[in-house]
C-alpha positions in Angstrom: -0.1 -16.7 37.8 2.1 -13.5 37.4 0.3 -10.2 37.3 1.2 -8.1 34.2 0.7 -4.4 33.8 -1.3 -3.2 30.7 0.7 -2.1 27.9 -0.7 1.5 28.0 0.4 1.8 31.7 4.0 0.6 31.1 4.1 3.2 28.4 2.9 5.9 30.6 5.4 4.9 33.2 8.4 5.0 30.8 7.3 8.3 29.4 6.9 9.8 32.9 10.7 8.5 33.6 12.0 10.0 30.6 10.2 13.1 30.9 10.4 13.6 34.5 11.9 17.0 34.5 8.5 18.5 33.2 7.0 17.8 36.7 9.7 20.5 37.9 8.0 23.0 35.4 4.3 21.8 36.7 5.2 22.1 40.5 5.4 25.9 40.7 1.9 26.3 38.9 0.3 23.7 41.1 1.8 25.2 44.2 0.0 28.6 43.3 -3.2 27.1 44.2 -2.2 27.2 48.2 -3.2 30.4 50.0 -0.4 32.7 50.3 0.7 33.3 53.7 4.3 34.3 53.5 6.3 36.7 51.1 8.3 33.8 49.7 5.9 31.4 48.6 6.1 27.4 47.9 6.0 28.4 44.3 9.1 30.5 44.7 10.9 27.6 46.2 9.7 25.3 43.3 11.1 27.6 40.8 14.4 27.6 42.8 14.4 23.8 42.4 13.8 24.1 38.8 16.7 26.4 38.3 18.8 23.8 40.2 17.7 21.2 38.1 18.9 23.1 34.9 22.1 23.9 36.5 22.6 20.2 36.9 21.9 19.5 33.2 24.3 22.3 32.1 27.1 20.7 34.6 26.5 17.1 33.7 26.5 18.0 29.8 25.2 14.4 28.6 25.5 14.1 24.8 21.8 13.9 24.6 21.4 17.0 26.8 19.6 20.0 25.0 21.9 22.9 24.0 21.2 26.6 24.0 21.9 28.2 20.6 24.0 31.5 20.0 20.6 33.3 19.5 18.8 31.9 22.7 22.0 32.7 24.6 21.8 36.3 23.4 18.1 36.8 24.1 18.5 35.3 27.7 22.0 36.5 28.5 22.0 40.3 27.5 19.2 41.1 30.0 21.2 39.3 32.6 24.1 41.4 31.8 22.2 44.5 31.8 20.6 43.8 35.2 24.1 43.2 36.7 25.4 46.5 35.4 22.4 48.6 36.6 22.5 46.9 40.1 26.3 48.0 40.4 25.7 51.5 39.2 22.6 52.0 41.6 23.0 54.6 44.4 22.8 51.8 46.9 23.8 48.3 45.2 23.2 46.3 48.4 19.3 47.6 48.5 19.1 46.9 44.7 20.2 43.4 45.2 17.0 41.8 46.0 15.6 43.4 43.0 18.4 42.1 40.9 17.8 38.5 41.7 14.1 38.9 41.1 14.4 40.2 37.6 17.1 37.3 37.1 14.5 34.8 38.3 11.4 36.0 36.1 13.4 37.1 33.0 16.5 34.9 32.9 16.7 32.0 35.0 13.2 30.3 34.8 12.9 30.8 31.2 16.2 29.3 30.7 15.2 26.4 32.7 12.0 25.8 30.9 14.2 26.1 27.6 16.4 23.4 28.6 14.3 21.1 30.3 11.2 20.8 28.3 11.7 18.2 25.6 8.7 18.0 23.5 5.4 19.8 22.8 3.9 17.0 25.0 5.9 18.7 28.0 4.3 22.1 27.0 0.9 20.8 26.8 1.1 19.2 30.3 2.2 22.7 31.8 -0.6 24.3 29.8 -3.1 21.8 31.3 -1.7 22.8 34.8 -2.3 26.4 34.1 -5.9 25.8 33.0 -6.3 23.5 36.4 -5.0 26.3 38.5 -7.1 28.9 36.7 -10.2 26.8 37.5 -9.5 26.4 41.0 -8.7 30.1 41.6 -11.6 31.1 39.5 -14.0 29.0 41.5 -12.9 30.5 44.5 -13.0 34.0 43.1 -17.0 33.5 41.9 -17.8 32.2 45.2 -16.3 35.1 46.9 -18.2 37.4 44.4 -21.5 35.6 45.1 -21.2 35.6 48.7 -19.9 38.9 49.4 -16.4 37.6 50.9 -14.1 39.0 48.4 -11.9 42.0 48.5 -13.6 45.5 49.2 -14.6 47.3 46.0 -16.7 50.4 46.0 -17.6 49.7 49.7 -18.5 46.1 49.2 -16.6 42.7 49.5 -17.4 41.6 46.0 -14.1 41.9 44.3 -12.9 38.2 43.3 -9.3 37.6 44.3 -9.0 34.0 44.8 -6.6 32.8 47.5 -4.3 35.6 46.9 -6.0 38.3 49.2 -6.8 41.6 48.8 -3.1 42.8 48.7 -2.9 41.0 45.7 -5.9 41.8 43.8 -4.4 41.3 40.2 -3.3 37.6 41.1 -6.4 35.8 40.1 -7.2 38.0 37.2 -3.7 37.1 35.9 -4.1 33.4 36.5 -7.5 33.3 34.8 -6.3 35.1 32.1 -3.5 32.7 31.5 -6.1 29.8 31.8 -8.2 31.5 29.0 -5.5 31.4 26.5 -4.4 28.0 27.3 -7.6 26.5 27.1 -8.5 28.4 24.1 -5.1 27.0 22.4 -5.6 23.5 23.5 -9.3 23.4 22.1 -8.3 25.1 18.7 -5.6 22.6 18.1 -6.0 19.4 20.1 -3.1 17.0 20.3 -2.6 14.0 18.0 -4.9 11.2 19.2 -7.0 13.4 21.3 -10.5 11.8 22.5 -13.5 13.5 21.1 -14.5 15.4 24.4 -10.9 17.4 24.3 -12.0 20.3 22.3 -15.3 20.7 23.9 -14.1 20.7 27.3 -11.1 22.7 26.4 -13.1 25.5 24.7 -15.7 25.2 27.7 -13.2 26.0 30.1 -12.1 29.1 28.2 -15.7 30.1 28.1 -16.1 29.4 31.9 -13.0 31.2 32.9 -14.6 34.5 31.6 -16.8 34.8 34.4 -14.2 35.1 37.3 -12.2 37.3 34.9 -15.4 39.7 34.8 -15.9 39.8 38.5 -12.1 40.5 39.1 -12.9 44.3 37.9 -9.4 44.3 36.3 -9.7 46.4 33.4 -6.1 45.9 32.2 -6.6 42.0 32.3 -9.8 42.4 30.4 -8.0 44.6 27.4 -4.9 42.1 27.4 -7.2 39.1 27.3 -9.1 40.3 24.5 -6.0 41.2 22.5 -4.5 37.9 23.0 -7.7 35.9 22.2 -8.1 37.9 19.1 -4.3 37.4 17.9 -4.9 33.5 18.7 -8.0 33.4 16.7 -6.4 35.4 13.8 -3.5 33.2 13.7 -5.3 29.9 13.9 -7.0 30.7 10.7 -10.7 31.3 9.7 -11.8 27.6 9.0 -10.4 26.6 12.4 -11.6 29.5 14.5 -15.0 30.6 13.0 -17.1 28.4 15.1 -15.1 29.3 18.2 -15.3 33.1 17.4 -18.9 32.9 16.9 -19.2 31.3 20.3 -16.9 33.6 21.9 -19.1 36.6 20.6 -22.3 35.3 21.7 -20.9 34.4 25.0 -19.2 37.7 25.3 -22.3 39.5 24.7 -24.3 37.5 27.1 -21.7 38.0 29.8 -21.4 41.8 29.3 -25.1 42.2 29.1 -26.0 39.8 32.0 -23.0 41.6 34.2 -24.6 45.1 33.3 -28.0 43.8 34.4 -26.9 41.9 37.2 -23.9 43.8 38.7 -23.9 47.7 38.6 -20.1 47.0 39.5 -19.2 45.3 36.6 -21.2 47.6 34.2 -19.5 50.6 36.0 -16.1 49.1 35.6 -16.6 48.5 31.9 -17.8 52.0 31.3 -14.9 53.3 33.1 -12.6 52.0 30.4 -13.7 54.7 28.2 -13.3 57.6 30.8 -9.7 57.2 31.5 -9.2 60.5 29.9 -12.5 62.4 30.8 -13.4 62.0 34.3 -11.0 59.2 35.8 -11.5 57.7 39.0 -8.8 58.0 41.9 -6.9 54.7 40.8 -6.3 56.2 37.3 -5.3 59.4 38.9 -2.8 57.6 41.1 -1.6 55.7 38.0 -1.0 58.9 36.0 1.0 60.4 38.9 3.3 57.3 39.4 3.7 57.3 35.6 5.0 60.8 35.8 7.1 59.9 38.9 8.8 57.1 36.9 9.3 59.5 33.9 10.9 61.8 36.5 13.3 59.3 37.9 14.4 58.3 34.2 15.2 62.0 33.3 17.2 62.1 36.3 19.1 58.7 35.4 18.7 58.3 31.8 21.1 55.3 31.5 21.0 53.2 34.4 18.0 54.3 36.4 17.7 54.6 40.2 18.3 50.8 40.7 16.2 47.8 41.0 13.5 48.4 43.7 14.5 52.2 43.7 11.0 53.3 42.7 9.5 53.3 46.2 12.3 55.1 47.5 12.4 58.1 44.9 8.6 58.1 44.3 7.7 61.1 46.7 10.5 63.1 45.3 9.0 62.9 41.8 5.2 62.5 42.5 2.8 65.3 42.1 0.2 66.3 44.8 -2.3 64.2 43.1 -0.9 61.0 44.1 -2.8 59.6 47.4 -1.1 58.0 50.3 -2.1 54.6 49.3 -4.9 52.1 48.2 -7.5 51.0 50.8 -7.7 47.2 50.9 -9.9 45.0 53.1 -12.1 42.0 52.8 -11.1 38.2 51.8 -10.3 37.5 55.3 -8.3 40.4 55.8 -8.5 43.7 58.2 -8.6 47.0 56.8 -5.2 48.7 55.8 -3.7 51.3 53.5 -1.5 49.5 50.7 1.5 51.8 49.7 1.8 52.3 46.0 5.4 51.0 45.4 5.4 50.7 41.8 4.1 52.5 38.7 1.8 49.8 37.4 3.6 50.0 34.2 6.3 47.6 33.4 7.9 49.8 30.7 7.9 52.6 32.9 9.1 50.6 35.8 12.2 49.3 33.7 12.9 53.0 32.7 12.5 54.5 36.0 14.7 51.7 37.8 17.1 50.4 35.1 17.1 53.2 32.7 17.4 52.9 28.8 20.2 50.2 29.4 17.9 47.8 31.2 14.9 48.5 29.4 16.5 48.3 25.9 17.8 44.9 26.8 14.5 43.4 28.3 12.0 44.9 25.8 14.5 44.0 22.9 14.4 40.5 24.2 10.3 40.7 24.4 10.4 41.6 20.7 12.8 38.9 19.7 10.7 36.5 21.4 7.5 37.6 19.8 9.2 37.7 16.4 10.6 34.1 16.8 7.2 32.9 18.1 5.4 34.3 15.0 8.0 33.1 12.3 8.0 29.5 13.7 4.4 29.4 13.6 4.5 30.5 9.9 7.1 27.6 9.3 5.2 24.9 11.4 1.3 26.0 11.0 -0.9 26.5 13.8 -0.1 24.0 16.6 -0.7 24.4 20.2 2.3 25.1 21.5 3.0 28.0 19.0 -0.5 29.5 19.6 0.0 29.3 23.3 3.4 31.0 22.9 2.3 33.7 20.9 -1.1 34.4 22.8 0.8 34.7 26.1 3.5 37.0 24.6 0.5 39.1 23.4 -1.2 39.4 26.7 2.2 40.2 28.6 3.2 43.0 26.2 -0.6 44.5 26.4 -1.0 43.7 30.2 2.4 45.4 30.9 1.0 49.0 29.9 -1.3 48.5 33.2 0.7 46.2 35.4 4.2 45.1 36.4 5.6 42.1 38.1 5.0 41.7 41.7 3.1 39.4 44.1 2.9 35.8 44.3 1.8 35.2 40.5 5.3 36.6 39.3 6.6 32.8 39.4 3.6 32.4 36.8 4.6 35.1 34.7 8.3 33.6 34.8 6.7 30.1 33.5 5.0 32.2 30.9 8.2 33.8 29.7 9.7 30.1 29.7 6.9 28.6 27.5 7.4 31.4 25.1 11.0 31.2 25.0 10.9 27.4 24.5 8.7 27.8 21.4 10.7 30.9 20.0 14.3 29.5 20.7 14.5 25.7 21.6 15.3 23.3 18.6 13.0 20.6 20.2 10.1 22.9 19.4 10.6 22.1 15.5 10.6 18.5 16.0 7.5 16.8 14.5 5.2 15.4 17.1 4.9 11.6 16.5 1.5 10.4 15.6 -0.7 8.6 18.1 -0.4 4.9 18.6 -3.3 3.1 16.7 -4.6 1.8 20.3 -4.3 5.3 22.0 -7.5 6.6 20.7 -9.5 3.5 20.4 -13.0 3.9 22.2 -14.4 1.0 24.4 -15.9 -1.2 21.8 -14.6 0.6 19.0 -12.0 0.7 16.1 -9.1 2.9 15.9 -9.0 5.9 13.8 -6.0 6.5 11.6 -4.1 9.4 12.4 -2.7 12.2 9.7 1.4 12.0 9.6 2.9 15.3 10.1 5.7 16.3 7.6 9.3 17.2 8.5 8.6 20.5 9.9 5.4 19.5 11.9 2.4 20.7 9.4 -0.4 18.2 8.8 -0.2 16.7 5.3 
């Protein structure tokens, strides 16, 4: 007798074949779970494969292939032109070329690839689930590092959670965990059609659990950015949808902060230091202020095109004050002690001004503003959906976090994916297509009966 595959398995195989390109978007995220041993990581290589696949789609131009609208072309194309102009105008264009390629990767090529290759909200949801999974893996490693004293050095103790990114990339785990909190929260607030009953509590539970590794990352900028993003997501989701989640988050946050203050003096001191950045700042804050002043000095020297991509490190000492230390001491997490040179101002806006002048900064920041506005306007049109909430939350996190950080390190690829998810929601026509209701047999529990699903209206708002 012939063997027959179950109907659900057949549908899954067909879906995987028709949406196989989403796996290329998931691959850079998954590969970030591997330990970082080289400057060019496997995730970078995977992002290159994603861009190549996008190029193939553009060259073949099938009738059903997605097309880029005029607005999307402007938002993604203007920064590319600006990057090229400031690179040519740099004092040493050859030295600026690697920086040009990095900016092009993060802010143009990877987002463009995701806009063209992601075909539905289901694809976006799969990428979001991959982000949550990566955050759980890196967060678990970070909590173990904190609990066993095997993390990066902080105030003389090896307790700083850094995941597999090492002491030279102390912001890596905090960035991954922050993205995971936002993604899990959005998936929990707005479950997909036909989602099982465990989906919401599991998603919200993941968001709550990830607060622990975020706390022991000691990253004040990530704390503030995550709080702003979570607040924006809950506000947009609406009071009825978010009130229980908000109550749980407030209770959990109070327990977390109180428990951290009782169990760890380091976490408590880090929390209280947020309000002391203008009073009695520590050396890290003093260094940051000195680098900000240096970046502004470079911008005043070259106001229109800056000193060129990756030119901050070369011109830093010319403009920095004597308050700037020689570097940051790093150790722990399996690495020997070494002094890490401060090569960026740890402020993305000032980095753009110093290296690319008003031309590059206006093009990039203007594109971010267009993405945020487009994401919010589509949310107003479609109502709270997981893809829209995720895009808005990620964009709020990025704009706030960039006040305290900039691109760099292995998680830069994940930042490029985040911009891609935002661009897909804000710019891609596929984002407005209503998601089909689940099949009657998709949500049937063992021995139960199917529950009827509400049909979406033409713009995707539940009727």
